[in-house]
ZAMAR-90597 format. One record per residue (C-alpha): z, x, y. Coordinates in steps of 0.05 Angstrom, whole numbers, plus 32768, in hexadecimal, padded with zeros to 4 digits. Each point is the difference from the previous one (the first is absolute). Layout:
residues N
ZXY;...
//
This chain:
residues 271
800080008000;801280388030;7FBE80237FF1;7FDB7FBE800C;80217FF78045;7FEC80478012;7FB67FF17FF5;7FD68018803A;7FD67FCB8022;7FE38028803A;7FFD804B800C;7FE980188044;800F804A800D;804B80098001;800D7FB57FFF;80097FDA7FBE;800C7FB67FFA;80247FEE7FC1;80087FBD7FDD;804A8004800D;7FF38002804B;7FD47FC17FFE;80327FD97FD5;803A8015802E;7FD87FE9803D;7FF07FBC7FE0;80497FF47FED;801780168045;7FCF7FD28025;80147FC67FD4;8049800C800F;7FF38005804B;7FD77FBF8001;80377FDC7FD9;80378019802E;7FD77FF0803E;7FF67FB77FED;80497FF97FEC;8018801B8043;7FCC7FD78026;80187FC17FDD;804880118011;7FEE800B8049;7FDB7FBD8007;80377FDA7FDC;8035801A8030;80227FC88027;801B802F8036;7FBC80188019;7FCD7FD78026;7FB680017FED;7FEE80358034;803680307FE7;7FEB7FF57FB8;7FB980108012;801280408027;802E801B7FC9;7FCD7FEF7FCA;7FC880248025;802A803E800E;801680037FB7;7FB87FF87FE9;7FE5803A802A;803B802D7FF0;7FF57FF27FB5;7FB780128007;800F80438020;803680137FCD;7FD67FE77FC5;7FC480298017;802980408005;80227FF67FBC;7FBD7FEE7FE0;7FE280428016;803B80247FE1;7FFA7FD97FBF;7FB680127FFC;801380498003;7FF080108048;802D802D8029;800E7FD2803B;801E8037802C;7FC3802C7FF6;7FD07FC68010;80257FF08040;800180488016;7FB7800A7FF1;7FEB7FC18025;802A800D803E;7FC68018802A;7FD47FC67FE8;80377FCE8012;8006801E8046;7FB67FF7800A;80027FB97FE6;803A7FF2802E;7FD88011803E;7FC37FDA7FE7;80277FC27FEA;80357FFE8036;7FEF7FB88012;80087FEC7FB7;804380247FFB;80157FDE8041;7FF37FBD7FE0;802980147FC2;803B8017802A;7FFB7FC1802A;80027FD77FC0;804080227FEA;801E7FF38045;7FEE7FB67FFD;801E7FF87FBB;804080258011;800A7FEA8048;7FF37FB67FF0;7FEF7FEE8048;7FC37FE17FE0;80077FD67FC0;7FD47FD67FD2;7FFD7FBA801E;800A80168048;7FD47FE48037;7FE88039802C;7FD58009803E;7FD4803E8002;7FCE800B8039;80087FB78016;7FEF7FE77FB9;80327FD97FD5;800780127FB6;802B7FEF7FC5;8016803D7FD6;7FEC7FF67FB7;800980457FE1;801780458017;7FE3803B7FD9;8007804A800A;7FBF80088028;7FEE7FBA8018;801F7FBC8010;7FDD7FC07FED;80077FC88033;7FE57FBA8007;7FE17FE98042;80057FBA801D;7FB77FF37FF0;800F800C7FB6;7FE180467FF9;802380397FDD;800580418027;801380457FE8;802580268036;800E804B7FFB;804B800A8001;7FFA8032803A;7FE67FC6802A;80427FDC7FF7;802C803C800E;7FD9801D803B;7FF27FBF8026;802C7FCC801F;800C7FC97FCD;80227FBD8011;80267FE67FC3;80097FB6800C;802F7FF97FC4;802780418004;80457FE2800B;7FF57FB67FF3;7FCC7FD77FDC;7FFB7FCF803A;7FE480118044;7FFA7FDC8043;7FBE7FE8801D;7FEA7FD28038;7FCA7FCE8013;7FF17FF8804A;7FE67FC38025;7FF17FEE8048;800E7FBA801C;7FF37FDC8041;802E800D803C;80137FB68001;801E80047FBA;80497FED7FF6;801A80407FDF;803F7FDD7FE7;7FD27FD57FD4;7FD080397FEF;803180347FE5;80217FD37FCB;7FBB7FEA7FE9;7FE980477FF6;803F80137FDB;7FFB7FC47FD1;7FB880117FEE;801680467FEB;803C7FE67FD9;7FD47FCE7FDA;7FD480367FE2;8015800F7FB8;7FF5804B8006;802980088040;804980137FF3;80387FD28018;802E803C8008;7FF680218030;7FE47FC0801C;7FC27FFD802D;800A8000804B;7FD47FF5803E;7FFB802E803C;7FE27FF28045;7FD6803E8007;7FDE7FFD8043;7FDD7FDC8039;7FB5800A7FF7;7FC87FEF8030;7FF27FBC7FE1;80377FF47FCE;804980097FEC;800480317FC6;802F7FF17FC6;800A80257FBE;801C7FE57FBF;802580377FDA;800B7FF97FB5;801480287FC3;7FDC80017FBD;7FFF80267FBE;7FB47FF97FFB;7FF3803C802C;7FBE80127FE0;7FE27FBB8009;80217FF08043;7FBE7FF68024;7FF47FC37FD4;80457FE58015;7FF0800C8049;7FBF7FDA7FF9;80237FC57FDF;80357FFF8036;7FCB80008037;7FDF7FC37FDF;80437FDB7FFD;801280148047;7FBE7FE58019;800D7FBE7FDC;80487FFC801B;7FEA800D8047;7FCB7FCA7FFB;80337FCE7FE4;802F800F803A;7FCA7FFC8035;8009804A8012;7FBF801F8016;7FE680477FF8;7FDD800E8042;7FBC8020800A;7FFD803D802E;7FF97FE98048;7FDE80248039;7FFC7FEC8049;7FBE80138021;7FFB8003804C;7FB97FF8801C;7FF7801D8045;7FDF7FD28032;7FD28029802E;7FF07FC5802F;
//
């Protein structure tokens, strides 16, 4: 049996690959895969971690396992890992200069997974565009746009630019819908009407409850804003549209008019 395991499979110069090396590698990879799925299952079954933390820990464990498995696999195949690393040092330096943007993305991915300022499920704004974070990988982050398209963002884009995280501290966020009404409007009637419209919407939170603010005196109208909180941050533009429709109906029912812009033209009389 010992002689059988010592059977040479490949001989290239000073390197010899034996059957024992191949069998050891297969057993080791099977063990690593088994342990990985067990630990991943334990992570996702944890009741003390939220989904974003589970995802981050699972990803870090996956990439760490890949690196360790690769190094040990080389050793099991009979390669001298220290000699390989020393011999490829100059090549790695050259690759480092040529692939610095790629390495920047990898480092940024580690920062995102460890720092957790950005998590799966967060609603973010990057370069005035709103996205929902679907997956954070080592090099790229997959996000979903409001028009339903999937976008792959390099991780360095998220660490080097200003990113607004609408759901960083809380799932709900505050938004507003603005409307202008005629100067003859009874604001004591108007403000409760606007508030009730917002409260009646099923996706607007009752706590904190909506409120109305008198924003300004415009040229042709009084400007009011209805402020509301919602958990549906990603689809909030749909909520705003629905509120505008209901506000328009409520103003019409209460005989409150939205004025057209008015201009006074003076015509000089030369006679």
